[in-house]
DSSP file (Angstrom, degrees, kcal/mol; ACC not computed):
  #  RESIDUE AA STRUCTURE BP1 BP2  ACC     N-H-->O    O-->H-N    N-H-->O    O-->H-N    TCO  KAPPA ALPHA  PHI   PSI    X-CA   Y-CA   Z-CA
    1    1 A M              0   0    0      0, 0.0     2,-0.3     0, 0.0     0, 0.0   0.000 360.0 360.0 360.0 130.7   21.0   56.8    7.1
    2    2 A T        -     0   0    0      1,-0.1     3,-0.1     3,-0.0     0, 0.0  -0.591 360.0-121.6 -84.9 145.8   22.3   56.2    3.6
    3    3 A Q        -     0   0    0     -2,-0.3    -1,-0.1     1,-0.1     2,-0.1  -0.501  37.2 -94.7 -74.5 147.6   20.1   56.5    0.6
    4    4 A P        -     0   0    0      0, 0.0     2,-0.2     0, 0.0    -1,-0.1  -0.425  43.8-106.7 -68.2 151.4   19.7   53.5   -1.7
    5    5 A T        -     0   0    0      1,-0.1     2,-0.2    -2,-0.1    10,-0.0  -0.527  33.8-115.5 -74.2 136.8   22.0   53.4   -4.6
    6    6 A R        -     0   0    0     -2,-0.2     2,-0.5     1,-0.1    -1,-0.1  -0.566  30.5-129.8 -70.2 132.8   20.3   54.2   -8.0
    7    7 A Q        -     0   0    0     -2,-0.2     2,-0.5     5,-0.1     5,-0.1  -0.853  22.9-171.8 -93.4 126.6   20.4   51.2  -10.2
    8    8 A I    >   -     0   0    0     -2,-0.5     3,-1.9     3,-0.1    -2,-0.0  -0.975  31.1-113.7-117.0 119.7   21.7   51.7  -13.6
    9    9 A A  T 3  S+     0   0    0     -2,-0.5     3,-0.1     1,-0.3    -2,-0.0  -0.204  99.5  12.3 -61.8 135.5   21.3   48.7  -16.0
   10   10 A G  T 3  S+     0   0    0      1,-0.3     2,-0.3     0, 0.0    -1,-0.3   0.659 111.3 101.5  78.0  14.8   24.8   47.3  -17.1
   11   11 A T    <   -     0   0    0     -3,-1.9    -1,-0.3     2,-0.0    -3,-0.1  -0.854  61.3-150.1-124.0 167.2   26.6   49.3  -14.4
   12   12 A T        -     0   0    0     -2,-0.3    -5,-0.1    -3,-0.1    -3,-0.0  -0.898  30.1-142.0-129.7  99.8   28.1   48.6  -11.0
   13   13 A P        -     0   0    0      0, 0.0     2,-1.1     0, 0.0     5,-0.1  -0.408   9.8-129.0 -63.1 141.1   27.8   52.0   -9.1
   14   14 A F        +     0   0    0      4,-0.1     2,-0.1     3,-0.1    62,-0.0  -0.788  50.5 153.3 -93.8  90.1   30.8   52.9   -6.8
   15   15 A D     >  -     0   0    0     -2,-1.1     4,-2.7   -10,-0.0     5,-0.2  -0.335  62.3 -78.4-102.6-177.1   29.0   53.7   -3.7
   16   16 A G  H  > S+     0   0    0      1,-0.2     4,-2.4     2,-0.2     5,-0.2   0.915 128.7  53.9 -52.4 -47.7   30.0   53.5    0.0
   17   17 A D  H  > S+     0   0    0      1,-0.2     4,-1.8     2,-0.2    -1,-0.2   0.895 112.7  43.8 -60.7 -42.4   29.6   49.7    0.2
   18   18 A M  H  > S+     0   0    0      2,-0.2     4,-2.1     1,-0.2    -1,-0.2   0.815 109.0  57.0 -78.3 -24.2   31.9   49.2   -2.9
   19   19 A A  H  X S+     0   0    0     -4,-2.7     4,-0.7     2,-0.2    -2,-0.2   0.960 111.8  42.2 -63.2 -46.0   34.4   51.7   -1.5
   20   20 A R  H  < S+     0   0    0     -4,-2.4     3,-0.4     1,-0.2     4,-0.3   0.856 116.3  49.9 -63.5 -35.6   34.7   49.6    1.7
   21   21 A K  H  < S+     0   0    0     -4,-1.8    -1,-0.2     1,-0.2     3,-0.2   0.836 118.3  37.9 -64.4 -39.8   34.7   46.3   -0.4
   22   22 A G  H  X S+     0   0    0     -4,-2.1     4,-3.1    52,-0.3     5,-0.3   0.303  82.3 112.4-105.0   4.0   37.4   47.5   -2.7
   23   23 A Y  H  X S+     0   0    0     -4,-0.7     4,-2.7    -3,-0.4     5,-0.2   0.894  83.2  40.5 -49.5 -55.1   39.6   49.5    0.0
   24   24 A A  H  > S+     0   0    0     -4,-0.3     4,-1.8     1,-0.2    -1,-0.2   0.830 115.5  50.4 -64.2 -32.6   42.6   47.1   -0.2
   25   25 A L  H  > S+     0   0    0     -3,-0.3     4,-2.2     2,-0.2    -1,-0.2   0.916 113.5  43.2 -67.8 -45.4   42.5   46.7   -3.8
   26   26 A N  H  X S+     0   0    0     -4,-3.1     4,-2.0     2,-0.2    -2,-0.2   0.826 111.1  56.5 -70.3 -32.7   42.3   50.4   -4.6
   27   27 A K  H  X S+     0   0    0     -4,-2.7     4,-1.4    -5,-0.3    -1,-0.2   0.901 108.5  47.0 -58.2 -42.2   45.0   51.0   -2.0
   28   28 A M  H  < S+     0   0    0     -4,-1.8     3,-0.5     2,-0.2     4,-0.5   0.961 112.5  50.4 -61.3 -51.7   47.3   48.5   -3.8
   29   29 A C  H >< S+     0   0    0     -4,-2.2     3,-1.5     1,-0.3    -2,-0.2   0.869 107.0  54.3 -59.1 -36.5   46.5   50.2   -7.2
   30   30 A F  H >< S+     0   0    0     -4,-2.0     3,-2.0     1,-0.3    -1,-0.3   0.896  99.3  61.9 -59.6 -40.5   47.3   53.6   -5.7
   31   31 A S  G >< S+     0   0    0     -4,-1.4     3,-1.5    -3,-0.5     6,-0.3   0.626  83.5  78.7 -68.3  -9.4   50.7   52.4   -4.7
   32   32 A F  G <   +     0   0    0     -3,-1.5    -1,-0.3    -4,-0.5    -2,-0.2   0.436  69.5  86.3 -79.5   3.3   51.5   51.8   -8.4
   33   33 A N  G <  S+     0   0    0     -3,-2.0     2,-0.5     4,-0.0    -1,-0.3   0.753  81.1  73.3 -66.3 -18.6   52.1   55.6   -8.6
   34   34 A S  S <> S-     0   0    0     -3,-1.5     4,-2.5     1,-0.1     5,-0.2  -0.817  79.0-145.8-101.3 133.6   55.6   54.7   -7.5
   35   35 A A  H  > S+     0   0    0     -2,-0.5     4,-2.0     1,-0.2    -1,-0.1   0.812 101.2  57.2 -64.6 -32.0   57.9   53.0  -10.1
   36   36 A D  H  > S+     0   0    0      2,-0.2     4,-2.5     1,-0.2    -1,-0.2   0.913 107.6  50.1 -66.8 -38.1   59.5   50.8   -7.3
   37   37 A N  H  > S+     0   0    0     -6,-0.3     4,-2.7     2,-0.2    -2,-0.2   0.916 107.5  52.2 -58.5 -48.3   56.0   49.5   -6.5
   38   38 A R  H  X S+     0   0    0     -4,-2.5     4,-2.2     1,-0.2    -1,-0.2   0.905 111.7  47.2 -55.5 -44.3   55.3   48.7  -10.0
   39   39 A A  H  X S+     0   0    0     -4,-2.0     4,-1.8     2,-0.2    -1,-0.2   0.877 109.0  53.7 -62.2 -44.0   58.5   46.8  -10.2
   40   40 A A  H  X S+     0   0    0     -4,-2.5     4,-1.7     2,-0.2    -2,-0.2   0.934 110.1  47.5 -61.2 -47.7   57.8   45.0   -6.9
   41   41 A F  H  < S+     0   0    0     -4,-2.7    -2,-0.2     1,-0.2    -1,-0.2   0.924 111.9  48.9 -64.8 -41.6   54.4   43.8   -8.2
   42   42 A K  H  < S+     0   0    0     -4,-2.2     3,-0.3     1,-0.2    -1,-0.2   0.842 109.9  53.0 -64.5 -29.6   55.7   42.6  -11.5
   43   43 A N  H  < S+     0   0    0     -4,-1.8    -1,-0.2     1,-0.2    -2,-0.2   0.849 134.5   0.5 -76.7 -36.1   58.5   40.7   -9.7
   44   44 A D     X  +     0   0    0     -4,-1.7     4,-2.0    -3,-0.2    -1,-0.2  -0.630  63.4 175.3-153.0  85.4   56.0   38.8   -7.3
   45   45 A E  H  > S+     0   0    0     -3,-0.3     4,-3.2     1,-0.2     5,-0.2   0.936  82.1  54.7 -54.5 -49.9   52.3   39.6   -7.9
   46   46 A E  H  > S+     0   0    0      1,-0.2     4,-2.3     2,-0.2    -1,-0.2   0.913 110.4  43.7 -56.2 -51.8   51.2   37.0   -5.4
   47   47 A A  H  > S+     0   0    0      2,-0.2     4,-2.3     1,-0.2    -1,-0.2   0.838 113.4  52.0 -60.7 -37.1   53.3   38.4   -2.6
   48   48 A Y  H  X S+     0   0    0     -4,-2.0     4,-1.4     2,-0.2    -2,-0.2   0.916 109.5  49.1 -70.0 -43.1   52.4   42.0   -3.4
   49   49 A M  H  <>S+     0   0    0     -4,-3.2     5,-2.0     1,-0.2     3,-0.4   0.922 113.0  47.3 -63.8 -41.5   48.7   41.2   -3.4
   50   50 A T  H ><5S+     0   0    0     -4,-2.3     3,-2.3    -5,-0.2    -1,-0.2   0.919 105.4  60.7 -62.5 -45.2   49.1   39.4    0.0
   51   51 A Q  H 3<5S+     0   0    0     -4,-2.3    -1,-0.2     1,-0.3    -2,-0.2   0.839 108.1  43.6 -48.2 -38.9   51.1   42.4    1.3
   52   52 A Y  T 3<5S-     0   0    0     -4,-1.4    -1,-0.3    -3,-0.4    -2,-0.2   0.217 115.2-117.9 -96.2  12.5   48.0   44.7    0.7
   53   53 A G  T < 5 +     0   0    0     -3,-2.3    -3,-0.2     1,-0.2   -29,-0.1   0.761  45.5 179.3  62.6  31.5   45.6   42.1    2.2
   54   54 A L      < -     0   0    0     -5,-2.0    -1,-0.2   -30,-0.2     2,-0.1  -0.319  26.8-117.7 -63.1 149.3   43.5   41.5   -0.9
   55   55 A T     >  -     0   0    0     18,-0.1     4,-2.4     1,-0.1     5,-0.2  -0.326  30.8-101.4 -78.1 168.6   40.7   38.9   -0.6
   56   56 A E  H  > S+     0   0    0      1,-0.2     4,-2.4     2,-0.2     5,-0.2   0.901 122.4  48.1 -63.1 -39.7   40.8   35.9   -2.7
   57   57 A P  H  > S+     0   0    0      0, 0.0     4,-2.1     0, 0.0    -1,-0.2   0.829 111.1  50.4 -67.0 -24.9   38.2   37.3   -5.2
   58   58 A Q  H  > S+     0   0    0     -3,-0.2     4,-2.2     2,-0.2    -2,-0.2   0.855 111.9  48.7 -80.3 -31.5   40.1   40.6   -5.5
   59   59 A K  H  X S+     0   0    0     -4,-2.4     4,-2.8     2,-0.2     5,-0.2   0.954 111.3  50.7 -69.8 -45.8   43.4   38.4   -6.1
   60   60 A A  H  X S+     0   0    0     -4,-2.4     4,-2.0    -5,-0.2    -2,-0.2   0.923 110.0  48.8 -54.8 -46.1   41.4   36.4   -8.7
   61   61 A A  H  X>S+     0   0    0     -4,-2.1     4,-1.5     2,-0.2     5,-0.7   0.929 110.2  51.9 -64.5 -41.1   40.2   39.7  -10.5
   62   62 A I  H ><5S+     0   0    0     -4,-2.2     3,-0.7     1,-0.2    -2,-0.2   0.967 111.0  48.3 -61.8 -47.9   43.9   41.0  -10.5
   63   63 A R  H 3<5S+     0   0    0     -4,-2.8    -1,-0.2     1,-0.3    -2,-0.2   0.858 109.2  53.4 -61.1 -36.3   45.0   37.7  -12.2
   64   64 A S  H 3<5S-     0   0    0     -4,-2.0    -1,-0.3    -5,-0.2    -2,-0.2   0.775  89.9-148.7 -68.0 -29.2   42.2   37.8  -14.8
   65   65 A R  T <<5 +     0   0    0     -4,-1.5     2,-0.5    -3,-0.7    -3,-0.1   0.679  49.6 141.8  67.9  12.9   43.2   41.3  -15.9
   66   66 A Q     >< -     0   0    0     -5,-0.7     4,-1.9     1,-0.2    -1,-0.2  -0.791  47.4-151.5 -94.2 125.6   39.4   41.7  -16.7
   67   67 A V  H  > S+     0   0    0     -2,-0.5     4,-2.2     1,-0.2     5,-0.2   0.889  94.0  53.9 -72.0 -38.3   38.2   45.2  -15.8
   68   68 A L  H  > S+     0   0    0      1,-0.2     4,-2.3     2,-0.2    -1,-0.2   0.878 109.1  50.2 -69.6 -32.0   34.6   44.1  -15.0
   69   69 A D  H  > S+     0   0    0      2,-0.2     4,-1.3     1,-0.2    -1,-0.2   0.859 110.7  48.4 -65.1 -38.6   35.9   41.5  -12.6
   70   70 A L  H  <>S+     0   0    0     -4,-1.9     5,-2.8    -9,-0.2    -2,-0.2   0.841 112.4  49.8 -66.1 -37.7   38.1   44.2  -10.9
   71   71 A I  H ><5S+     0   0    0     -4,-2.2     3,-1.5     3,-0.2    -2,-0.2   0.892 107.3  52.1 -65.4 -49.4   35.1   46.5  -10.7
   72   72 A A  H 3<5S+     0   0    0     -4,-2.3    -2,-0.2     1,-0.3    -1,-0.2   0.781 104.9  59.2 -64.5 -26.1   32.9   43.8   -9.2
   73   73 A A  T 3<5S-     0   0    0     -4,-1.3    -1,-0.3    -5,-0.1   -48,-0.2   0.350 132.9 -88.9 -81.3   9.2   35.7   43.3   -6.6
   74   74 A G  T < 5S+     0   0    0     -3,-1.5   -52,-0.3     1,-0.2    -3,-0.2   0.417  74.7 156.3 103.1  -1.5   35.4   46.9   -5.5
   75   75 A G      < -     0   0    0     -5,-2.8     2,-0.4    -6,-0.2    -1,-0.2  -0.230  34.6-142.2 -59.2 141.9   37.8   48.4   -7.8
   76   76 A N     >  -     0   0    0    -54,-0.2     4,-2.2     1,-0.1     5,-0.2  -0.851  17.4-128.0-101.0 144.3   37.4   52.2   -8.7
   77   77 A A  H  > S+     0   0    0     -2,-0.4     4,-1.5     1,-0.2     5,-0.1   0.844 106.9  57.5 -65.5 -33.5   38.2   53.1  -12.4
   78   78 A Y  H  > S+     0   0    0      1,-0.2     4,-0.6     2,-0.2    -1,-0.2   0.957 114.9  35.9 -62.4 -45.9   40.6   55.9  -11.3
   79   79 A Y  H >> S+     0   0    0      1,-0.2     4,-1.2     2,-0.2     3,-0.6   0.783 111.7  59.6 -79.8 -22.5   42.8   53.4   -9.3
   80   80 A L  H 3X S+     0   0    0     -4,-2.2     4,-2.4     1,-0.2    -1,-0.2   0.792  96.0  63.7 -71.1 -29.9   42.3   50.6  -11.8
   81   81 A A  H 3X S+     0   0    0     -4,-1.5     4,-1.5     2,-0.2    -1,-0.2   0.801  98.4  55.9 -64.1 -28.7   43.9   52.9  -14.4
   82   82 A K  H <X S+     0   0    0     -3,-0.6     4,-0.7    -4,-0.6     3,-0.2   0.951 111.2  44.2 -65.9 -48.6   47.1   52.7  -12.2
   83   83 A F  H >< S+     0   0    0     -4,-1.2     3,-0.9     1,-0.2     4,-0.4   0.897 111.3  50.8 -59.9 -46.2   47.0   48.9  -12.5
   84   84 A A  H ><>S+     0   0    0     -4,-2.4     5,-2.1     1,-0.2     3,-1.1   0.786 100.9  64.9 -66.1 -29.9   46.2   48.9  -16.2
   85   85 A G  H ><5S+     0   0    0     -4,-1.5     3,-1.7     1,-0.3    -1,-0.2   0.768  88.3  68.3 -65.0 -28.7   49.2   51.3  -16.9
   86   86 A I  T <<5S+     0   0    0     -3,-0.9    -1,-0.3    -4,-0.7    -2,-0.2   0.789 106.0  42.8 -57.6 -27.9   51.6   48.6  -15.7
   87   87 A F  T < 5S-     0   0    0     -3,-1.1    -1,-0.3    -4,-0.4    -2,-0.2   0.186 122.7-103.0-103.8   9.3   50.5   46.8  -18.8
   88   88 A G  T < 5S+     0   0    0     -3,-1.7    -3,-0.2     1,-0.2     2,-0.2   0.714  76.1 139.9  76.9  17.3   50.6   49.6  -21.2
   89   89 A L      < -     0   0    0     -5,-2.1    -1,-0.2    -6,-0.1     2,-0.2  -0.616  32.8-161.8 -92.6 155.3   46.7   50.0  -21.2
   90   90 A D     >  -     0   0    0     -2,-0.2     4,-2.2    -3,-0.1     5,-0.1  -0.616  41.7 -85.0-122.0-175.5   45.0   53.4  -21.1
   91   91 A M  H  > S+     0   0    0      1,-0.2     4,-3.2     2,-0.2     5,-0.2   0.875 127.5  55.4 -64.3 -38.6   41.4   54.4  -20.2
   92   92 A Q  H  > S+     0   0    0      2,-0.2     4,-2.3     1,-0.2    -1,-0.2   0.895 104.7  52.0 -63.4 -39.0   40.2   53.6  -23.8
   93   93 A D  H  > S+     0   0    0      2,-0.2     4,-2.5     1,-0.2    -2,-0.2   0.943 114.2  45.3 -53.5 -48.3   41.5   50.1  -23.5
   94   94 A I  H  X S+     0   0    0     -4,-2.2     4,-2.4     1,-0.2    -2,-0.2   0.930 113.1  48.7 -62.8 -43.1   39.5   49.9  -20.1
   95   95 A G  H  X S+     0   0    0     -4,-3.2     4,-2.2     1,-0.2    -1,-0.2   0.899 111.2  49.8 -67.0 -37.7   36.5   51.4  -21.7
   96   96 A A  H  <>S+     0   0    0     -4,-2.3     5,-2.3     1,-0.2     4,-0.3   0.930 111.8  49.1 -61.1 -48.5   36.7   49.0  -24.6
   97   97 A Q  H ><5S+     0   0    0     -4,-2.5     3,-0.7     1,-0.2    -2,-0.2   0.862 109.0  52.6 -57.8 -44.9   37.0   46.0  -22.3
   98   98 A Q  H 3<5S+     0   0    0     -4,-2.4    -1,-0.2     1,-0.2    -2,-0.2   0.883 116.5  38.8 -68.4 -38.3   34.0   47.2  -20.1
   99   99 A T  T 3<5S-     0   0    0     -4,-2.2    -1,-0.2    -5,-0.2    -2,-0.2   0.399 110.6-117.4-100.0  13.5   31.7   47.4  -23.2
  100  100 A G  T < 5S+     0   0    0     -3,-0.7    -3,-0.2    -4,-0.3     2,-0.2   0.829  71.9 124.4  68.0  26.3   33.0   44.3  -25.0
  101  101 A M      < -     0   0    0     -5,-2.3     2,-0.3    -6,-0.2    -1,-0.2  -0.649  68.0-101.1-110.9 172.2   34.3   46.3  -28.1
  102  102 A S     >  -     0   0    0     -2,-0.2     4,-2.4     1,-0.1     5,-0.3  -0.601  39.7-110.3 -87.0 159.1   37.5   46.5  -29.7
  103  103 A K  H  > S+     0   0    0     -2,-0.3     4,-1.6     1,-0.2     5,-0.1   0.806 120.4  50.3 -64.2 -27.2   39.5   49.6  -28.8
  104  104 A D  H  > S+     0   0    0      2,-0.2     4,-1.8     3,-0.1    -1,-0.2   0.882 110.9  50.9 -70.1 -39.6   39.1   51.1  -32.3
  105  105 A E  H  > S+     0   0    0      2,-0.2     4,-2.3     1,-0.2    -2,-0.2   0.948 110.7  49.2 -58.9 -45.8   35.3   50.4  -32.0
  106  106 A F  H  X S+     0   0    0     -4,-2.4     4,-2.2     1,-0.2    -2,-0.2   0.853 110.8  49.7 -55.5 -42.9   35.2   52.1  -28.6
  107  107 A K  H  X S+     0   0    0     -4,-1.6     4,-1.9    -5,-0.3    -1,-0.2   0.839 108.9  51.1 -67.9 -35.0   37.1   55.2  -30.0
  108  108 A A  H  X S+     0   0    0     -4,-1.8     4,-2.1     2,-0.2    -2,-0.2   0.916 109.0  52.5 -71.8 -40.7   34.8   55.5  -32.9
  109  109 A K  H  X S+     0   0    0     -4,-2.3     4,-1.2     1,-0.2    -2,-0.2   0.938 109.7  49.2 -60.9 -46.5   31.8   55.3  -30.5
  110  110 A L  H  X S+     0   0    0     -4,-2.2     4,-1.0     1,-0.2     3,-0.4   0.895 110.7  49.7 -59.9 -38.9   33.3   58.1  -28.5
  111  111 A K  H  < S+     0   0    0     -4,-1.9    -1,-0.2     1,-0.2    -2,-0.2   0.824 103.3  58.9 -65.8 -32.6   33.9   60.2  -31.4
  112  112 A A  H  < S+     0   0    0     -4,-2.1    -1,-0.2     1,-0.2    -2,-0.2   0.787 106.7  49.2 -65.5 -27.8   30.4   59.6  -32.6
  113  113 A Y  H  <        0   0    0     -4,-1.2    -1,-0.2    -3,-0.4    -2,-0.2   0.738 360.0 360.0 -80.4 -28.6   29.2   61.3  -29.2
  114  114 A A     <        0   0    0     -4,-1.0    -1,-0.2    -5,-0.2    -2,-0.1   0.515 360.0 360.0 -61.9 360.0   31.5   64.2  -29.7
């Protein structure tokens, strides 16, 4: 029996249900470890998403390039970083997008916690 996922305001926990929901999306993002796969995605995003069996909501999230949409579609931050890297984005860009801040504001907030 699985225990209920703890709810944390403003977050989407990555639990077993989200792992199952996002399996195809995360598998596709993992494939971006290969330069050939990154090139294939850039060449024809729609065909690449279809090849991995993404659902329509997952495809829409990829098209939107919005991290919160990708997380809601079952994306895991580790694998989403592989996707973001195709566009020259790093984890600070992702964090800024998640919090609605600019990258500089997000970096300043991180430094304030240090």
